[in-house]
C-alpha positions, 0 to 999 in steps of 0.5 A, spaced: 500 500 500 505 504 501 509 503 494 502 504 491 501 511 494 509 513 492 507 511 485 501 515 485 504 521 488 510 521 483 505 521 477 500 526 480 506 530 482 509 530 475 503 531 471 502 538 475 509 540 474 508 539 467 503 545 467 508 551 469 513 548 464 507 548 458 505 555 460 513 557 460 514 554 453 508 558 450 510 564 453 517 563 451 514 562 444 510 569 444 516 572 447 521 570 441 516 574 437 517 580 440 524 579 442 523 578 449 527 573 453 522 570 459 526 568 465 525 560 466 526 560 474 519 563 476 516 557 472 521 552 475 520 554 482 512 553 481 513 546 479 517 544 484 512 547 489 507 544 486 510 537 487 512 538 494 505 540 496 502 534 492 507 529 496 506 533 503 498 532 502 499 525 500 504 523 506 498 526 510 493 522 507 497 516 508 500 517 515 494 521 518 488 522 514 486 515 513 486 513 520 481 519 522 474 517 523 467 520 524 461 518 527 455 521 523 448 521 526 442 521 522 434 521 523 430 518 518 422 519 519 417 515 515 409 515 517 409 508 515 414 505 520 411 501 525 410 504 532 414 499 535 420 501 531 420 508 533 427 510 535 430 503 532 437 504 531 442 502 525 449 503 525 451 503 517 458 501 515 461 500 508 467 499 504 472 496 509 477 494 504 481 490 509 487 491 505 487 498 508 489 496 515 495 491 513 499 491 519 495 495 523 489 491 527 489 496 532 485 501 527 480 495 526 479 494 533 478 501 534 473 501 529 469 495 532 469 498 539 466 505 536 461 501 533 459 497 539 459 503 544 453 506 540 449 500 542 445 499 536 439 495 534 442 493 528 449 493 524 448 494 516 454 493 512 453 495 505 459 491 501 466 491 499 469 487 505 476 486 501 479 489 495 482 483 492 482 476 495 478 473 501 485 472 505 485 480 506 480 478 512 483 473 515 488 477 520 481 480 523 477 475 524 477 475 531 476 482 531 470 483 526 466 477 530 466 482 536 461 486 532 455 486 536 447 489 535 441 486 538 439 484 531 446 482 529 450 484 523 447 484 516 451 484 510 451 484 502 457 483 497 460 489 493 463 489 487 470 488 490 467 482 493 466 479 487 474 479 486 473 482 479 480 485 480 484 479 482 487 477 475 490 470 479 484 466 477 485 461 471 477 461 469 471 464 471 469 458 475 475 458 480 473 466 481 466 464 483 468 458 487 473 464 491 467 468 491 462 463 495 468 462 500 468 469 501 460 469 502 461 462 507 466 466 511 461 472 512 456 467 514 460 461 518 466 465 521 463 472 522 456 469 523 453 475 519 447 475 516 449 475 508 443 477 504 444 475 496 438 477 493 434 475 499 431 479 505 431 478 513 425 480 517 426 483 524 420 482 529 417 486 535 411 483 537 406 483 531 410 488 527 416 487 523 421 491 519 424 487 513 431 488 511 432 487 503 439 485 501 442 485 493 448 483 490 452 489 486 447 492 481 450 498 477 446 503 474 449 504 467 447 512 467 452 513 473 459 512 476 463 507 472 462 500 470 462 494 475 458 488 475 450 487 475 449 480 479 443 483 484 436 481 483 431 486 487 425 483 485 427 476 488 429 480 494 423 483 495 418 477 493 414 476 499 415 482 503 411 488 505 411 494 510 417 498 512 423 495 508 430 497 508 434 496 502 442 494 502 445 495 495 452 497 494 452 502 488 448 508 489 447 508 482 442 503 483 437 507 487 435 512 481 435 506 476 431 501 480 428 504 486 426 511 486 419 512 483 420 504 481 418 501 488 415 504 495 422 502 499 422 508 504 430 507 506 436 505 502 443 504 504 449 504 500 457 505 500 461 504 494 463 512 492 468 513 498 466 520 497 472 520 493 476 520 499 477 527 498 473 533 500 474 540 499 469 545 503 464 540 503 465 538 496 467 531 493 470 529 486 465 523 486 459 528 485 462 528 478 460 521 477 454 519 482 448 523 483 448 521 490 455 521 492 455 522 500 450 523 505 443 523 506 438 524 500 431 524 500 426 525 494 418 524 494 419 521 501 424 516 499 431 516 502 438 514 500 444 514 505 451 513 502 456 512 507 463 514 505 466 507 507 471 505 513 477 503 508 481 505 502 482 503 495 488 508 494 490 508 502 490 516 502 484 520 505 484 528 505 479 531 509 474 525 508 474 521 515 472 514 514 465 514 516 460 510 521 453 512 521 448 512 526 441 512 523 435 513 528 428 511 525 422 515 527 415 515 526 
């Protein structure tokens, strides 16, 4: 991960250094036409300053930023919520990408302790436990098993969990077998309720709340192309009342949920809020209509979590996120 950060920093630094040089060259050509010699030094020092700034920011994001965490508290109100679930609390987490924490199990422990301290009724994990391989999760099994909620942990598979970025498989059958091994790991070793185009019903007396979970679904009009293995209709079969959908990619919301169903609450991740925020803005909003936080349209709500881990191991003003959602009638 450190080598990846160095390579990325070098590439970005060199690209930025090109701009002052390009500007100097254009000005130098213009100056030649008027017999004026433009000094190079200001442009050269500007290039050096840009490279140093990038390296400093990347260093901060790697050594400090990626370990920062924030807990965001959100209230979701609905008239269709059964009275017995008024005040029901859900911790929403996403995108562990456990390779982020290589050699630093204490950071995973800190996240788990923070989540448990919230004493939620339910924990919902919206996918991407790993980045490349199931083995990334093994060092953290005992820590992840400590996650506690009254109604347990419910999870789904994200695009990375289908191991589509792992080039070591001999064929599609071997890849599928490894995905099933990751699914079994969540169910049998972590004792999470993994929903693969399925649903889980939580009951309080005669009232119920249904958690729908789908495999990764990509809405083609947004983001970047990944995979479409989910089946929302299958997950919804036989369900009614107040439902919460777990779907990894938020582009799925506009593609198949909003105005197509009466599902009042959807939880997603995937975008990481681009792992960068500038004055509240994040670059993921270029690609996703719902890139981070809470969005409500015509009584339907989606919350997009910024994730716990990283793909590129750098976060700049974008802490990893634990979301505490309280349902209100």
